C-alpha positions, 0 to 999 in steps of 0.5 A: 022354389022362390025367387030368393031360394033360387038365388041363394041356391047359386052360392050353396056348395055341399062339402063332405069332410073326411078327417084322417090325422097324422100317424105320428104326433106332430112336434110343435114349438111356439115362439113368443108366449104373449096374448095370442099364443094363448089361443094357439096352445089352447087349439093345439092341445084339442088336436090328437096329433099334435105334441107341443115339445118346446116354447120360447120367449125373450122375457125371462121366466115368461115361457115358464109361467105360460107353460105352467099356466096351461100344464104343458110340460116341454122344453123352454128356451130364452130364445127362438134361435136356441129353440130351433138348434136343439129341437127336431121340430115339425112346426112352429107357431110364430107369436111374437110381436109384429117386428120380430115376425120376419127374423123368427119365421125365417130362421124357422123356414132355414131350419126346415120347420113349418110356420104358422105365422100370426097377422100381420105378416110383418111390419114392412113389406120388404119383410114380407119378401124376405120371408117369401124367399126363405119359403122358396129356398125351404120348401116348407109350408108357410101360412098366415094367421088369417082365421076370418078365412075360415068363417063360413060367411066370409067364404060366402062372400067369395063364392058370390063373387065367384058365381059372377052375380055382381058382374064386373066389380068396380068399387069397394067400400070397407073397413071396421072399427071400434068406438074404443078399442086400443089394445095395450102392451106391444101394440102401441109402440112402433119398435115392437108393433110397426103399424097400429089399427092399420096393421092390427085389424086393417089387414083382416079388413083388406083381406076380406074384400081382396080374397073375395075378388082374387087378390088383384094387384094394387097399383097406387094408395092415397092414405091418411093416418092419425092417433088423435086418441091414442096420445091423448090422456082423455082416453088413455092412461098417461103412461100408455098416451106417452109411449103410443107412437102408431096410428089409431085411425086410417083411411085411404083410396087404393087403385087395384088392377081391373079398374077397381077402386077400393075405399078403406077406413080402419079405427081403434077408437073413434066417436062412432060405432062403426065406420060403415058396412062393406060394399061391393059394387058390380055391373050385375049387382051389389053386395052389402056386408053389415059390419059389427061395433067391435070389429074383428074380421067378421060379419055383422048380420045377414048380408043383402044382395041388391040386383034386378029380376025380371025387370024389377029392382029386388033385394035378397037377403043372404042369412047368417051361417051359424058358427059350427061347433069348431071355432074359427081359430081351432080351424085355422090350426086344423087347416095348418096341421092338414096342409103339412100331413097332406101336402096341401097348399097353404091355407093363407099363402104368403103370395096373397098377403104380400099384397095385403102387407104392401097395400098397408104400408103404401098407406103409411107411406102416402100418409106421412108424405102427404101424396098419392104413392105407388104401391111397392111390390118387391120382386120375390 
């Protein structure tokens, strides 16, 4: 066995998966029938133990058009409250715009329904804490929709950290960006999105590294945000530039428990293909994780481990693990369903994403106040 193979074998884990489906179809409802709901419905329709029985949307006619598009024959409701009151549901996907995440999720949990909540968890950390209180009181399962967690390459990052190969971690550089990637619709207004790039793709970037190192408690943040591209008619349609009032770029310096520094940046638009690779520095080794040009929470190429071997400075290339036939989104849906059926822990627990949300809000608060702030984490 070569030295490279010996290093890589430390992170290899063989898993034999056995699939058992629910004995009866799980009755699922969709709250919000916008763009992200398309991926949820497409995935649910592939599952042999799921029946989509209801959809709800505040916009008249939207749920009807959506159900017709996918050939789903189900009950349709003008709001989530009437759907929850009328239907006996096992689970719902909350696919609304960000500022409605909390109320829809809390109402569903209070109705005794399991919830898959799309990212970001909420618009504010206080809302995230309210959701967790409802989760505790209900005893129902809540998972947050971070499908990059299902990527074998993302899981490899955590395996490398957990193996101890990096030693004591002291500094992380992370982020992602798009040269031109400003979304439209409800993403660009404070009243619906709450946050811009910081919440939309920043939450993925933070989760990639925080999950790998065990989600230590965040302490302080010094942040910067701007909206120089989103509000400019050079890059946006005049009508979109006029209503754009969220961030399209954010950067921050975050202190975590354990003496770890997190250097972060995220962007929807910039004059650059990427703001840089993710780097995790430890006392025994460092890991470089290539970024991608249009960042959406993925690994951009083979990772590289920088370490010493027999007194020599060496580099080990960690090959990309090919994607299997089931996509990340399908695995997100399936892991949520399996957690319900087999009474497993939530695939992406709210207790972790509370820290993620707290960091995001602290960055926004720091940028607004022009100073470093303590990261506020409510008691739950």
